C-alpha positions in Angstrom: 8.9 6.2 -16.4 5.6 7.2 -17.9 3.2 9.6 -16.2 -0.6 9.4 -16.7 -1.7 13.1 -16.7 -5.4 12.0 -16.3 -4.5 10.3 -13.0 -2.8 13.2 -11.2 0.6 12.2 -9.7 0.3 8.5 -10.6 3.2 7.2 -12.7 4.6 4.0 -14.2 4.1 1.7 -17.2 1.7 -0.9 -15.8 -0.3 -1.5 -12.6 0.4 -0.9 -9.9 1.0 2.9 -10.4 2.3 5.2 -7.7 3.8 8.7 -7.6 7.3 7.4 -7.8 6.6 5.2 -10.9 8.8 2.4 -9.5 6.0 0.1 -8.3 5.0 -1.0 -11.8 5.2 -4.8 -12.2 7.0 -4.5 -15.6 8.3 -1.9 -18.0 7.7 -1.2 -21.7 9.1 -3.2 -24.6 11.6 -4.3 -25.8 12.2 -7.2 -23.4 15.5 -9.0 -23.5 15.9 -12.7 -22.6 18.9 -14.9 -22.1 19.3 -18.4 -20.6 19.0 -22.0 -21.5 16.4 -24.3 -22.9 15.4 -27.9 -23.3 13.0 -28.7 -26.1 11.3 -31.9 -27.2 9.6 -32.2 -30.6 6.6 -34.5 -30.9 4.0 -35.4 -33.5 0.5 -35.0 -32.0 -3.0 -35.6 -33.3 -3.4 -33.1 -36.2 -7.1 -32.6 -35.5 -6.5 -31.8 -31.9 -3.7 -29.4 -32.9 -5.9 -27.7 -35.4 -8.8 -27.3 -32.9 -6.5 -25.2 -30.7 -5.8 -22.5 -33.4 -7.9 -19.4 -33.5 -8.8 -17.9 -36.9 -7.1 -16.7 -39.1 -4.3 -19.1 -38.1 -3.8 -22.5 -39.8 -1.7 -25.5 -39.0 1.8 -25.2 -40.5 2.9 -28.8 -40.1 1.3 -32.2 -39.6 0.7 -32.1 -35.9 4.2 -30.7 -35.0 4.3 -29.5 -31.4 7.3 -28.1 -29.4 7.5 -28.8 -25.6 10.1 -26.4 -24.2 11.3 -25.4 -20.7 13.3 -22.3 -20.4 15.5 -21.1 -17.5 15.9 -17.4 -18.1 17.1 -14.0 -17.1 14.7 -11.3 -18.4 14.9 -7.6 -18.0 11.1 -7.2 -17.9 11.4 -4.0 -19.8 13.7 -2.4 -17.2 17.0 -2.9 -18.9 19.5 -5.7 -18.5 21.8 -3.7 -16.2 18.9 -3.5 -13.7 18.0 -7.2 -14.3 21.4 -8.6 -13.3 21.3 -6.6 -10.1 17.8 -7.7 -9.2 17.6 -11.5 -9.8 14.6 -11.8 -7.4 12.6 -9.9 -10.0 14.2 -11.0 -13.2 15.0 -14.7 -13.1 12.2 -17.0 -14.2 11.4 -20.4 -15.6 8.8 -21.0 -18.3 7.3 -24.1 -19.8 5.7 -23.7 -23.3 3.6 -25.9 -25.5 3.9 -24.4 -29.1 2.1 -25.8 -32.1 3.4 -25.1 -35.6 1.0 -22.5 -37.2 0.9 -20.1 -40.1 -0.7 -16.9 -41.2 -0.6 -16.8 -45.0 2.9 -17.8 -46.0 4.5 -16.9 -42.6 5.1 -20.0 -40.5 5.7 -19.8 -36.8 4.2 -21.1 -33.5 1.0 -20.6 -31.5 1.2 -21.2 -27.8 -2.1 -22.5 -26.5 -0.7 -23.3 -23.1 2.1 -21.7 -21.1 3.3 -22.0 -17.5 5.6 -19.6 -15.6 6.9 -18.8 -12.1 7.2 -15.0 -12.5 4.4 -12.7 -11.7 5.8 -10.0 -14.0 6.1 -12.4 -17.0 2.6 -13.8 -16.4 1.1 -10.3 -16.1 2.7 -8.8 -19.3 2.1 -12.0 -21.2 -1.6 -12.0 -20.5 -2.3 -8.3 -20.3 -0.2 -7.0 -23.2 0.7 -9.7 -25.6 -1.9 -12.4 -25.1 0.3 -15.4 -24.0 -2.0 -17.6 -21.8 0.5 -17.8 -18.9 -0.5 -19.3 -15.6 1.5 -19.9 -12.4 3.4 -23.2 -12.0 6.4 -24.8 -10.4 9.1 -25.7 -12.9 12.3 -27.7 -12.5 15.1 -28.2 -15.1 18.4 -30.2 -14.7 21.4 -27.9 -15.3 24.3 -29.0 -17.4 27.4 -30.1 -15.6 28.8 -26.9 -14.0 32.5 -27.9 -14.5 32.6 -29.7 -17.8 29.5 -28.6 -19.6 27.2 -30.9 -21.6 28.6 -34.3 -22.8 27.3 -37.3 -24.6 25.3 -39.5 -22.2 24.2 -36.7 -19.9 20.6 -36.7 -19.0 18.6 -33.5 -18.6 15.1 -33.6 -17.2 12.3 -31.0 -16.9 9.1 -31.2 -14.8 6.2 -28.9 -14.6 3.6 -28.9 -11.8 0.5 -26.7 -11.2 -1.7 -26.6 -8.1 0.0 -29.7 -6.8 -0.6 -31.7 -9.9 1.9 -32.7 -12.7 1.5 -31.0 -16.1 4.1 -32.6 -18.2 7.6 -34.0 -17.9 10.4 -34.7 -20.4 13.8 -36.3 -20.4 16.7 -35.8 -22.9 19.7 -38.0 -23.2 22.4 -36.0 -25.0 24.0 -37.8 -28.0 25.9 -35.3 -30.0 26.7 -31.6 -30.3 24.6 -30.0 -33.0 21.1 -28.8 -33.9 17.9 -30.5 -34.9 17.8 -32.4 -38.1 14.0 -32.1 -38.7 12.8 -29.1 -40.7 10.8 -27.0 -38.3 9.7 -23.3 -38.1 12.4 -21.0 -36.8 12.3 -19.5 -33.3 11.1 -16.2 -34.8 7.4 -15.7 -35.3 5.0 -16.4 -32.4 1.2 -16.0 -32.6 -0.9 -15.1 -29.6 -4.6 -14.5 -28.8 -5.4 -11.9 -26.2 -8.8 -12.5 -24.5 -10.3 -9.4 -22.9 -13.6 -10.0 -20.9 -15.6 -6.8 -20.3 -16.2 -6.1 -16.6 -19.5 -4.4 -17.4 -20.9 -7.5 -19.0 -20.3 -6.5 -22.6 -18.8 -8.8 -25.3 -15.4 -10.5 -24.8 -12.8 -9.2 -27.2 -10.4 -11.7 -28.8 -7.4 -10.3 -30.6 -4.9 -12.4 -32.6 -1.3 -11.0 -32.8 1.9 -11.9 -34.5 5.1 -11.2 -32.5 8.6 -11.3 -34.1 11.5 -12.3 -31.9 14.6 -10.4 -32.9 18.3 -10.8 -32.2 17.7 -14.6 -31.7 20.9 -16.4 -30.8 21.1 -20.2 -30.2 24.4 -21.4 -28.8 26.0 -24.7 -27.9 23.1 -27.0 -29.1 23.1 -30.6 -28.1 20.6 -33.1 -29.5 19.6 -36.6 -28.5 17.0 -39.1 -27.6 13.9 -37.7 -25.8 11.0 -38.9 -23.7 7.8 -37.0 -23.1 4.9 -37.6 -20.7 1.8 -35.4 -20.5 -0.5 -35.4 -17.5 -2.7 -32.2 -17.5 -6.2 -32.8 -18.9 -5.8 -30.0 -21.5 -2.7 -31.7 -22.9 -4.0 -35.3 -23.2 -6.3 -34.2 -26.1 -3.1 -33.7 -28.1 -2.3 -37.4 -27.8 1.5 -36.9 -28.2 3.1 -39.7 -30.1 6.7 -40.6 -29.9 9.1 -37.7 -29.5 10.9 -36.9 -32.8 14.0 -35.3 -31.2 15.2 -33.3 -28.3 17.6 -30.4 -27.9 19.4 -28.5 -25.1 20.9 -25.1 -25.8 21.8 -21.7 -24.6 19.5 -19.0 -26.1 19.0 -15.2 -26.2 16.3 -13.1 -27.9 14.4 -9.8 -27.8 10.7 -9.4 -27.7 9.3 -6.1 -29.1 5.9 -4.9 -30.2 3.3 -7.1 -31.9 1.1 -6.8 -35.1 -2.7 -7.2 -34.8 -4.0 -9.8 -37.2 -7.7 -10.1 -36.3 -10.2 -8.8 -33.8 -13.5 -10.4 -32.9 -16.2 -10.0 -30.2 -18.2 -12.7 -28.6 -21.0 -12.6 -26.0 -19.9 -13.5 -22.5 -20.8 -17.0 -21.6 
C-alpha cells in the first residue's frame, strides 16, 4: 500500500484512493498472467498496417498481424495468492490485434486495438502503459474438460462491443506443436499512451516498449484457421487468408516499460 503524503490520509496505488488503501482498482507492477489463448495469424494490407504505427516504430514484417483472444487469471498487481481467492476481480478475457513492429533491431508487436472485459485491466492498460483497451464482450470455446485438445476439435472466439460484432475466428486443431511461420516472439510489445490535457493544453503522446518476462507457452496445438472482421477500424486492414492458428496455455509477467519517444500535439 502506498500513501500520498500530499493528500492527507488517502492511500493506495491508483484511483480510487481512500484511507484504507484497499479501494484502488489495481496495484503496482509486476503483473502476473496465466491462462489460455487462441491466435490466428493473417497477412493484411501492408500500407494499412504501416499507417497504424506511431513514430519511431516501423513495420517488422510484410503485413503480419496477430489476432488473439486470451482467457486469463491476472493478479492485477495484488499478488497471485490474492488473485486466486478473488476471481471476481482477477479473471478476464482479452482480445488483441497486434501488428508486427520494430524499433531499431528489436522486433515485437504494436497493439493498435484491444478489447477487454475487466475494468482493472482496462484502467491500468490505458492510464499506465498505453494499451488502447476498451470494454467488450468476449467468448472463447474451452478445450475438452476431460480429454483435453485433440485433432479435429474446433475452438471459436467472438468479440462484440456495444452490441455489434468486432471480429470472430475459428480454429480446427490438426496437430500438437507450435507455429511453423517465423514470427516475432511473445516478448516485446510497443504501446502509445495518449494523454489529453484537461486544461486545454497539448495532448501528450508517449511511445513505450514493454518486455514480457517469464513467458511460458505450454501444450500448443496448431491447425487451419478462419478469420472474419466486422468493426470499421479493422476493415481497413483488409485481412487476407489466415496463415495459421494456434491454441495454447500461456503465462507471463508484465513489468515496467521503457520510454522511446514523447511528442505534443494541439488538441483537435
